[in-house]
C-alpha positions in Angstrom: -69.4 250.7 -63.2 -68.6 247.4 -64.8 -65.0 246.4 -65.7 -64.5 245.0 -69.1 -61.6 243.5 -71.1 -59.4 246.0 -72.9 -59.2 245.6 -76.7 -56.1 245.5 -78.9 -55.4 248.4 -81.3 -56.5 247.9 -84.9 -54.1 245.7 -86.9 -54.1 244.4 -90.5 -56.3 241.3 -90.9 -53.3 239.0 -91.4 -51.8 240.1 -88.0 -54.9 240.1 -85.9 -55.0 237.3 -83.3 -57.6 234.6 -83.4 -60.6 235.0 -81.2 -59.7 231.9 -79.1 -56.3 233.5 -78.4 -57.9 236.7 -77.2 -60.3 234.8 -74.9 -57.6 232.7 -73.5 -55.5 235.7 -72.7 -58.2 238.0 -71.3 -60.1 235.3 -69.3 -57.2 234.0 -67.4 -58.1 233.2 -63.7 -56.6 235.3 -61.0 -53.0 234.6 -60.2 -53.9 233.0 -56.8 -56.2 230.5 -58.6 -53.9 229.6 -61.5 -52.1 227.0 -59.5 -55.2 225.2 -58.6 -56.2 222.0 -60.5 -58.3 222.8 -63.5 -60.8 220.6 -65.3 -59.8 218.8 -68.5 -59.1 220.9 -71.5 -61.6 218.7 -73.3 -64.4 220.5 -71.5 -66.8 222.3 -73.8 -65.7 225.7 -74.8 -69.1 227.3 -74.0 -69.0 225.9 -70.4 -65.5 227.1 -69.8 -66.3 230.6 -71.3 -69.4 230.9 -69.2 -67.7 230.1 -66.0 -64.8 232.4 -66.7 -67.1 235.3 -67.6 -68.7 235.0 -64.2 -65.3 235.3 -62.7 -64.0 238.1 -65.0 -67.0 240.5 -64.9 -67.7 241.9 -61.4 -69.3 245.0 -60.0 -66.6 247.3 -58.6 -68.7 250.5 -57.7 -72.1 251.9 -58.4 -71.2 255.6 -58.4 -68.8 258.2 -57.0 -68.4 258.3 -53.2 -71.2 260.4 -51.9 -69.1 262.9 -50.0 -67.4 263.8 -53.4 -70.5 263.4 -55.6 -71.6 266.9 -56.9 -75.2 265.7 -57.4 -75.4 264.4 -53.9 -74.1 267.7 -52.5 -76.5 269.8 -54.6 -79.5 267.7 -53.4 -78.5 268.4 -49.8 -77.8 272.1 -50.4 -81.2 272.7 -51.8 -83.0 270.6 -49.2 -84.9 273.0 -46.8 -85.6 270.3 -44.2 -82.6 268.0 -44.2 -79.6 268.3 -42.0 -76.6 270.4 -43.0 -74.0 268.4 -45.0 -71.2 270.4 -43.2 -72.5 271.6 -39.8 -71.1 274.6 -37.9 -70.3 275.0 -34.3 -72.3 278.1 -33.3 -72.3 279.8 -29.9 -75.4 281.9 -29.0 -74.6 284.7 -26.6 -77.9 285.8 -25.0 -80.2 282.8 -24.7 -83.5 284.5 -24.1 -86.6 284.2 -26.2 -85.0 285.1 -29.5 -81.9 283.1 -28.9 -83.9 280.0 -28.1 -86.1 280.7 -31.2 -83.1 280.6 -33.5 -81.6 277.6 -31.7 -84.6 275.4 -32.6 -83.8 275.8 -36.3 -80.0 275.6 -35.9 -80.2 272.3 -34.1 -82.8 270.9 -36.5 -80.4 271.6 -39.4 -77.7 269.6 -37.6 -75.5 272.4 -36.4 -73.7 272.1 -33.0 -75.1 274.8 -30.8 -73.6 276.2 -27.6 -75.2 278.9 -25.4 -74.4 281.4 -22.7 -76.6 283.9 -20.9 -76.5 285.9 -17.7 -79.7 284.2 -16.6 -79.8 280.5 -16.2 -81.5 278.9 -19.2 -79.9 275.5 -18.8 -83.3 273.7 -18.6 -84.5 275.3 -21.9 -81.1 274.5 -23.5 -81.4 270.9 -22.5 -84.8 270.5 -24.1 -83.4 272.0 -27.3 -80.3 269.8 -27.4 -78.0 272.8 -26.7 -75.0 272.8 -24.4 -75.4 275.7 -21.9 -72.4 277.4 -20.3 -72.8 279.7 -17.3 -69.2 280.9 -17.7 -68.3 282.4 -21.1 -64.7 281.4 -20.7 -65.7 277.7 -20.6 -67.8 278.2 -23.7 -65.0 280.0 -25.6 -62.6 277.2 -24.8 -64.8 275.0 -27.1 -63.6 277.3 -30.0 -66.9 277.9 -31.7 -66.7 278.9 -35.4 -69.5 281.4 -35.1 -70.5 283.7 -32.2 -74.1 284.8 -32.6 -75.0 287.8 -30.5 -78.6 287.8 -29.4 -78.3 290.2 -26.5 -80.5 293.3 -26.1 -79.6 296.5 -27.9 -78.9 298.5 -24.8 -76.7 295.8 -23.1 -74.7 294.6 -26.1 -71.9 297.2 -25.8 -71.1 296.5 -22.2 -71.6 292.8 -22.6 -69.3 292.5 -25.6 -66.5 294.3 -23.7 -66.6 291.7 -20.9 -66.3 288.6 -23.1 -62.9 286.7 -22.9 -62.1 287.2 -26.6 -58.6 286.0 -26.1 -59.8 282.5 -25.7 -61.3 282.4 -29.2 -59.5 281.5 -32.5 -58.3 284.6 -34.3 -60.5 283.8 -37.3 -63.8 283.6 -35.4 -66.9 284.9 -37.1 -69.1 287.3 -35.1 -72.7 287.8 -36.2 -75.3 290.1 -34.5 -79.1 290.0 -34.9 -79.9 293.5 -33.5 -82.7 295.6 -34.9 -80.4 298.6 -35.4 -77.4 298.0 -37.6 -75.2 301.1 -37.8 -74.8 301.0 -34.0 -73.9 297.3 -33.9 -71.5 297.7 -36.9 -69.6 300.6 -35.3 -69.5 298.8 -32.0 -68.1 295.5 -33.3 -65.5 297.3 -35.5 -64.4 299.2 -32.4 -64.3 296.3 -29.8 -63.4 293.2 -31.8 -59.9 292.5 -32.9 -59.1 293.0 -36.5 -58.6 289.3 -37.2 -62.3 288.5 -36.4 -64.8 288.3 -39.2 -68.1 290.3 -38.9 -71.6 290.0 -40.3 -74.3 292.4 -39.3 -77.7 290.8 -39.8 -81.3 291.4 -39.0 -83.8 288.5 -39.2 -87.0 290.5 -39.7 -89.2 288.1 -37.8 -89.5 286.5 -34.4 -91.3 283.8 -32.4 -94.7 285.5 -32.9 -94.5 286.5 -36.6 -92.8 283.3 -37.7 -95.0 280.7 -36.1 -95.5 278.9 -39.4 -92.0 279.0 -40.7 -89.5 281.5 -42.2 -90.5 281.1 -45.8 -90.7 284.5 -47.6 -89.6 286.5 -44.5 -86.8 289.0 -44.9 -83.3 288.4 -43.7 -81.2 291.5 -44.1 -77.4 291.4 -43.8 -74.1 293.1 -44.6 -70.7 291.4 -44.9 -68.8 293.9 -42.9 -65.5 292.1 -42.7 -64.7 288.7 -44.2 -61.2 287.4 -44.6 -59.8 286.4 -48.0 -59.1 282.8 -47.1 -61.3 280.2 -48.8 -62.2 278.7 -45.4 -63.5 282.1 -44.1 -65.5 282.8 -47.3 -67.0 279.3 -47.2 -67.9 279.7 -43.5 -69.7 282.9 -44.2 -71.7 281.3 -47.0 -72.6 278.3 -44.8 -73.9 280.6 -42.1 -76.1 282.6 -44.6 -77.2 279.3 -46.1 -78.9 278.5 -42.7 -81.6 281.1 -43.5 -81.6 280.5 -47.3 -82.4 276.8 -46.6 -85.5 278.0 -44.7 -86.5 280.0 -47.8 -86.0 283.4 -46.3 -85.9 286.4 -48.6 -82.2 287.2 -48.5 -81.5 290.9 -48.8 -77.9 292.2 -48.8 -78.0 295.8 -47.7 -75.8 298.4 -46.0 -76.4 299.1 -42.3 -77.0 302.8 -43.0 -79.7 302.0 -45.6 -81.3 299.4 -43.3 -81.6 301.9 -40.4 -83.1 304.5 -42.7 -85.8 302.1 -43.8 -86.2 300.6 -40.3 -87.0 303.9 -38.7 -89.9 304.3 -41.0 -91.6 300.9 -40.5 -90.1 299.1 -37.5 -90.1 301.9 -35.0 -93.5 303.0 -36.2 -94.9 299.5 -35.9 -93.7 299.1 -32.4 -94.9 302.5 -31.4 -98.4 302.0 -32.7 -98.5 298.5 -31.3 -97.6 299.7 -27.8 -100.2 302.5 -28.0 -102.9 300.0 -28.9 -101.8 297.7 -26.1 -102.5 300.5 -23.6 -106.1 300.6 -24.9 -106.6 297.0 -23.8 -108.2 296.0 -27.1 -110.3 292.8 -27.0 -111.7 290.6 -29.7 -115.4 290.7 -30.4 -117.8 288.4 -32.2 -118.0 290.8 -35.2 -114.3 291.7 -35.7 -113.6 293.4 -39.0 -110.5 292.5 -41.0 -108.9 295.8 -40.1 -109.6 295.3 -36.4 -108.1 291.7 -36.7 -104.9 293.2 -38.1 -104.7 295.6 -35.2 -105.0 292.7 -32.7 -102.3 290.9 -34.6 -100.1 294.0 -34.4 -100.6 294.1 -30.7 -99.7 290.4 -30.4 -96.6 290.8 -32.5 -95.2 293.7 -30.6 -96.5 293.4 -27.0 -94.4 290.4 -26.2 -91.1 292.2 -26.9 -89.4 293.9 -24.0 -89.3 297.6 -23.5 -85.6 297.5 -23.9 -86.0 296.5 -27.5 -88.4 299.4 -28.1 -86.1 301.8 -26.2 -83.1 300.6 -28.2 -85.0 301.2 -31.5 -85.4 304.8 -30.4 -82.1 305.4 -28.7 -79.7 303.9 -31.2 -81.4 304.8 -34.5 -80.8 308.5 -35.3 -83.9 308.5 -37.6 -86.3 307.4 -34.9 -86.7 310.9 -33.3 -87.7 312.5 -36.6 -90.3 309.7 -37.1 -91.7 310.2 -33.7 -92.1 314.0 -34.4 -93.9 313.2 -37.6 -96.2 310.8 -35.8 -97.1 313.4 -33.2 -97.6 316.1 -35.9 -99.9 313.8 -37.9 -102.0 313.1 -34.8 -102.3 316.7 -33.9 -103.4 317.5 -37.5 -106.0 314.8 -37.4 -107.3 316.0 -34.0 -107.5 319.6 -35.3 -109.5 318.5 -38.3 -112.0 316.8 -36.0 -112.3 319.9 -33.8 -112.7 322.2 -36.8 -115.7 320.1 -37.9 -117.2 320.2 -34.4 -116.8 324.0 -34.4 -118.7 324.2 -37.6 -121.6 322.2 -36.1 -121.6 324.4 -33.0 -121.7 327.6 -35.0 -124.7 326.3 -36.9 -126.5 325.4 -33.8 -125.9 328.8 -32.2 -126.2 331.3 -35.0 -128.4 329.6 -37.6 -131.0 328.1 -35.2 -131.2 325.1 -37.5 -133.5 322.7 -35.8 -132.5 319.9 -38.1 -128.8 320.3 -37.1 -129.9 320.2 -33.4 -131.9 317.0 -34.0 -129.3 315.2 -36.1 -126.3 315.7 -33.9 -125.8 316.4 -30.2 -122.1 316.9 -29.5 -122.3 318.1 -25.9 -121.4 314.7 -24.6 -118.3 314.4 -26.8 -116.1 317.4 -25.8 -116.4 320.2 -23.3 -113.5 322.0 -24.7 -112.2 322.7 -28.2 -108.6 322.4 -29.3 -107.8 325.9 -27.9 -109.1 325.0 -24.5 -112.1 327.4 -24.6 -115.5 326.0 -23.6 -118.2 325.9 -26.2 -121.4 327.8 -25.5 -123.7 324.8 -25.6 -127.4 325.3 -25.9 -129.8 322.7 -24.8 -130.6 320.7 -27.9 -134.2 320.4 -28.9 -135.9 317.1 -29.0 -135.0 315.0 -31.9 -137.6 315.6 -34.5 -138.6 312.7 -36.6 -137.6 313.1 -40.2 -139.9 310.4 -41.4 -142.8 311.4 -43.6 -146.0 309.6 -44.3 -145.8 306.5 -46.4 -145.8 307.2 -50.1 -148.9 306.2 -52.0 -148.5 302.7 -53.3 -149.0 302.3 -57.0 -151.6 299.6 -57.4 -150.4 298.4 -60.8 -146.8 298.1 -59.5 -148.1 296.3 -56.4 -150.1 293.8 -58.4 -147.2 293.3 -60.8 -144.8 292.6 -57.9 -147.1 290.1 -56.2 -147.6 288.2 -59.4 -143.9 288.1 -60.2 -142.0 285.1 -59.0 -138.6 286.8 -59.7 -136.2 287.2 -56.8 -134.6 290.3 -58.3 -134.9 293.7 -56.7 -134.9 297.2 -58.0 -132.5 299.0 -55.7 -131.7 302.7 -55.5 -128.4 303.6 -53.9 -128.4 307.0 -52.3 -124.8 308.2 -52.0 -122.8 306.7 -54.9 -119.3 307.2 -53.5 -116.7 304.5 -53.0 -118.8 302.4 -50.8 -121.9 302.8 -52.9 -120.0 301.7 -56.0 -118.5 298.9 -54.1 -122.0 297.5 -53.2 -123.3 298.2 -56.7 -120.8 295.8 -58.2 -122.2 292.9 -56.3 -125.9 293.9 -56.8 -125.4 294.1 -60.6 -123.5 290.8 -60.6 -126.4 289.1 -58.9 -128.9 290.5 -61.5 -130.6 293.1 -59.4 -131.6 296.4 -61.1 
């Protein structure tokens, strides 16, 4: 911003001062220079005016101070990789795999991170730039603004009751990241003093599923209790902004609604993943896309502790109903298979169909049906060849084929269901008949 001489208000022409008077008045040297000897008044007016202009016009500031510049603040607020313009002091309680996973992003954004855990993770904390406290009393004496609970589901209740809450400020914000929300909400409302603020959150990702960043991954939260003071509201927004800056999909949802959905997908995902892990699935040189997804599912769930899976079942009232549905669906599928096998066995026994005997031998599959009664297996006949003699070759067609240089084929698809139609699209696109 450049400073410039002020101008006089508009006056009649007869009363307006002469330009030389204005210049003499506006271009006076500073008061501490007026007593210094000046050059002769006979100096050319242009030289005197030029020198005085250099003294009168000076740069005072280039813009508003950056801490108060709205444009500067907006540029930082929308930066997903820069440090936070107003960092928080965050204490992570439970510094295991997930606590350390969150700490990496918190420290990268410039927040001050403290940590406490029953196990000694001081070496991991040192590598992440986190101050580790073996005694929670010492940590709470630092008066963190946010307490981030990263403990296991089954240990959170007992652990929360042992914390020296009296050492914290009365306006401290408590945030949990447990996978079940109604349980954690009721627990914190019961244990924590009424002065404390509460956010129930669920980052729906972890070290395995968020290897390449948090962009597009869901972060579900409910503002359970936030004070009316501007400082508390701002602190809540700053905490949520940690995940918004990483481009998470921010979903505000009640804890009850979250648990209803989570029982359907999260508990089911972990159940299927653990069952597949017990099968010791291994990658092969010819993996299909579906099999690759199964391997990814095992990888994403197998590293989690059994306490997490047990907590998903124990503290979500919808999990038992989902487990019953899963068991009923498996039984229905198994019965459908056994019924089909019963049909084959009946054909083999009562219809004496040699083709059925030759096409399918099921004696090695099951020795008992779904009711536990043994099938009356008969020794299958030798597999009869269903091939017939080669069809007579049309000489005209053979000569035409040999003389043609076209690479197109005439293809007959036997069985034109979903897969046959799927193949036909590509055949036709390539020009085959």
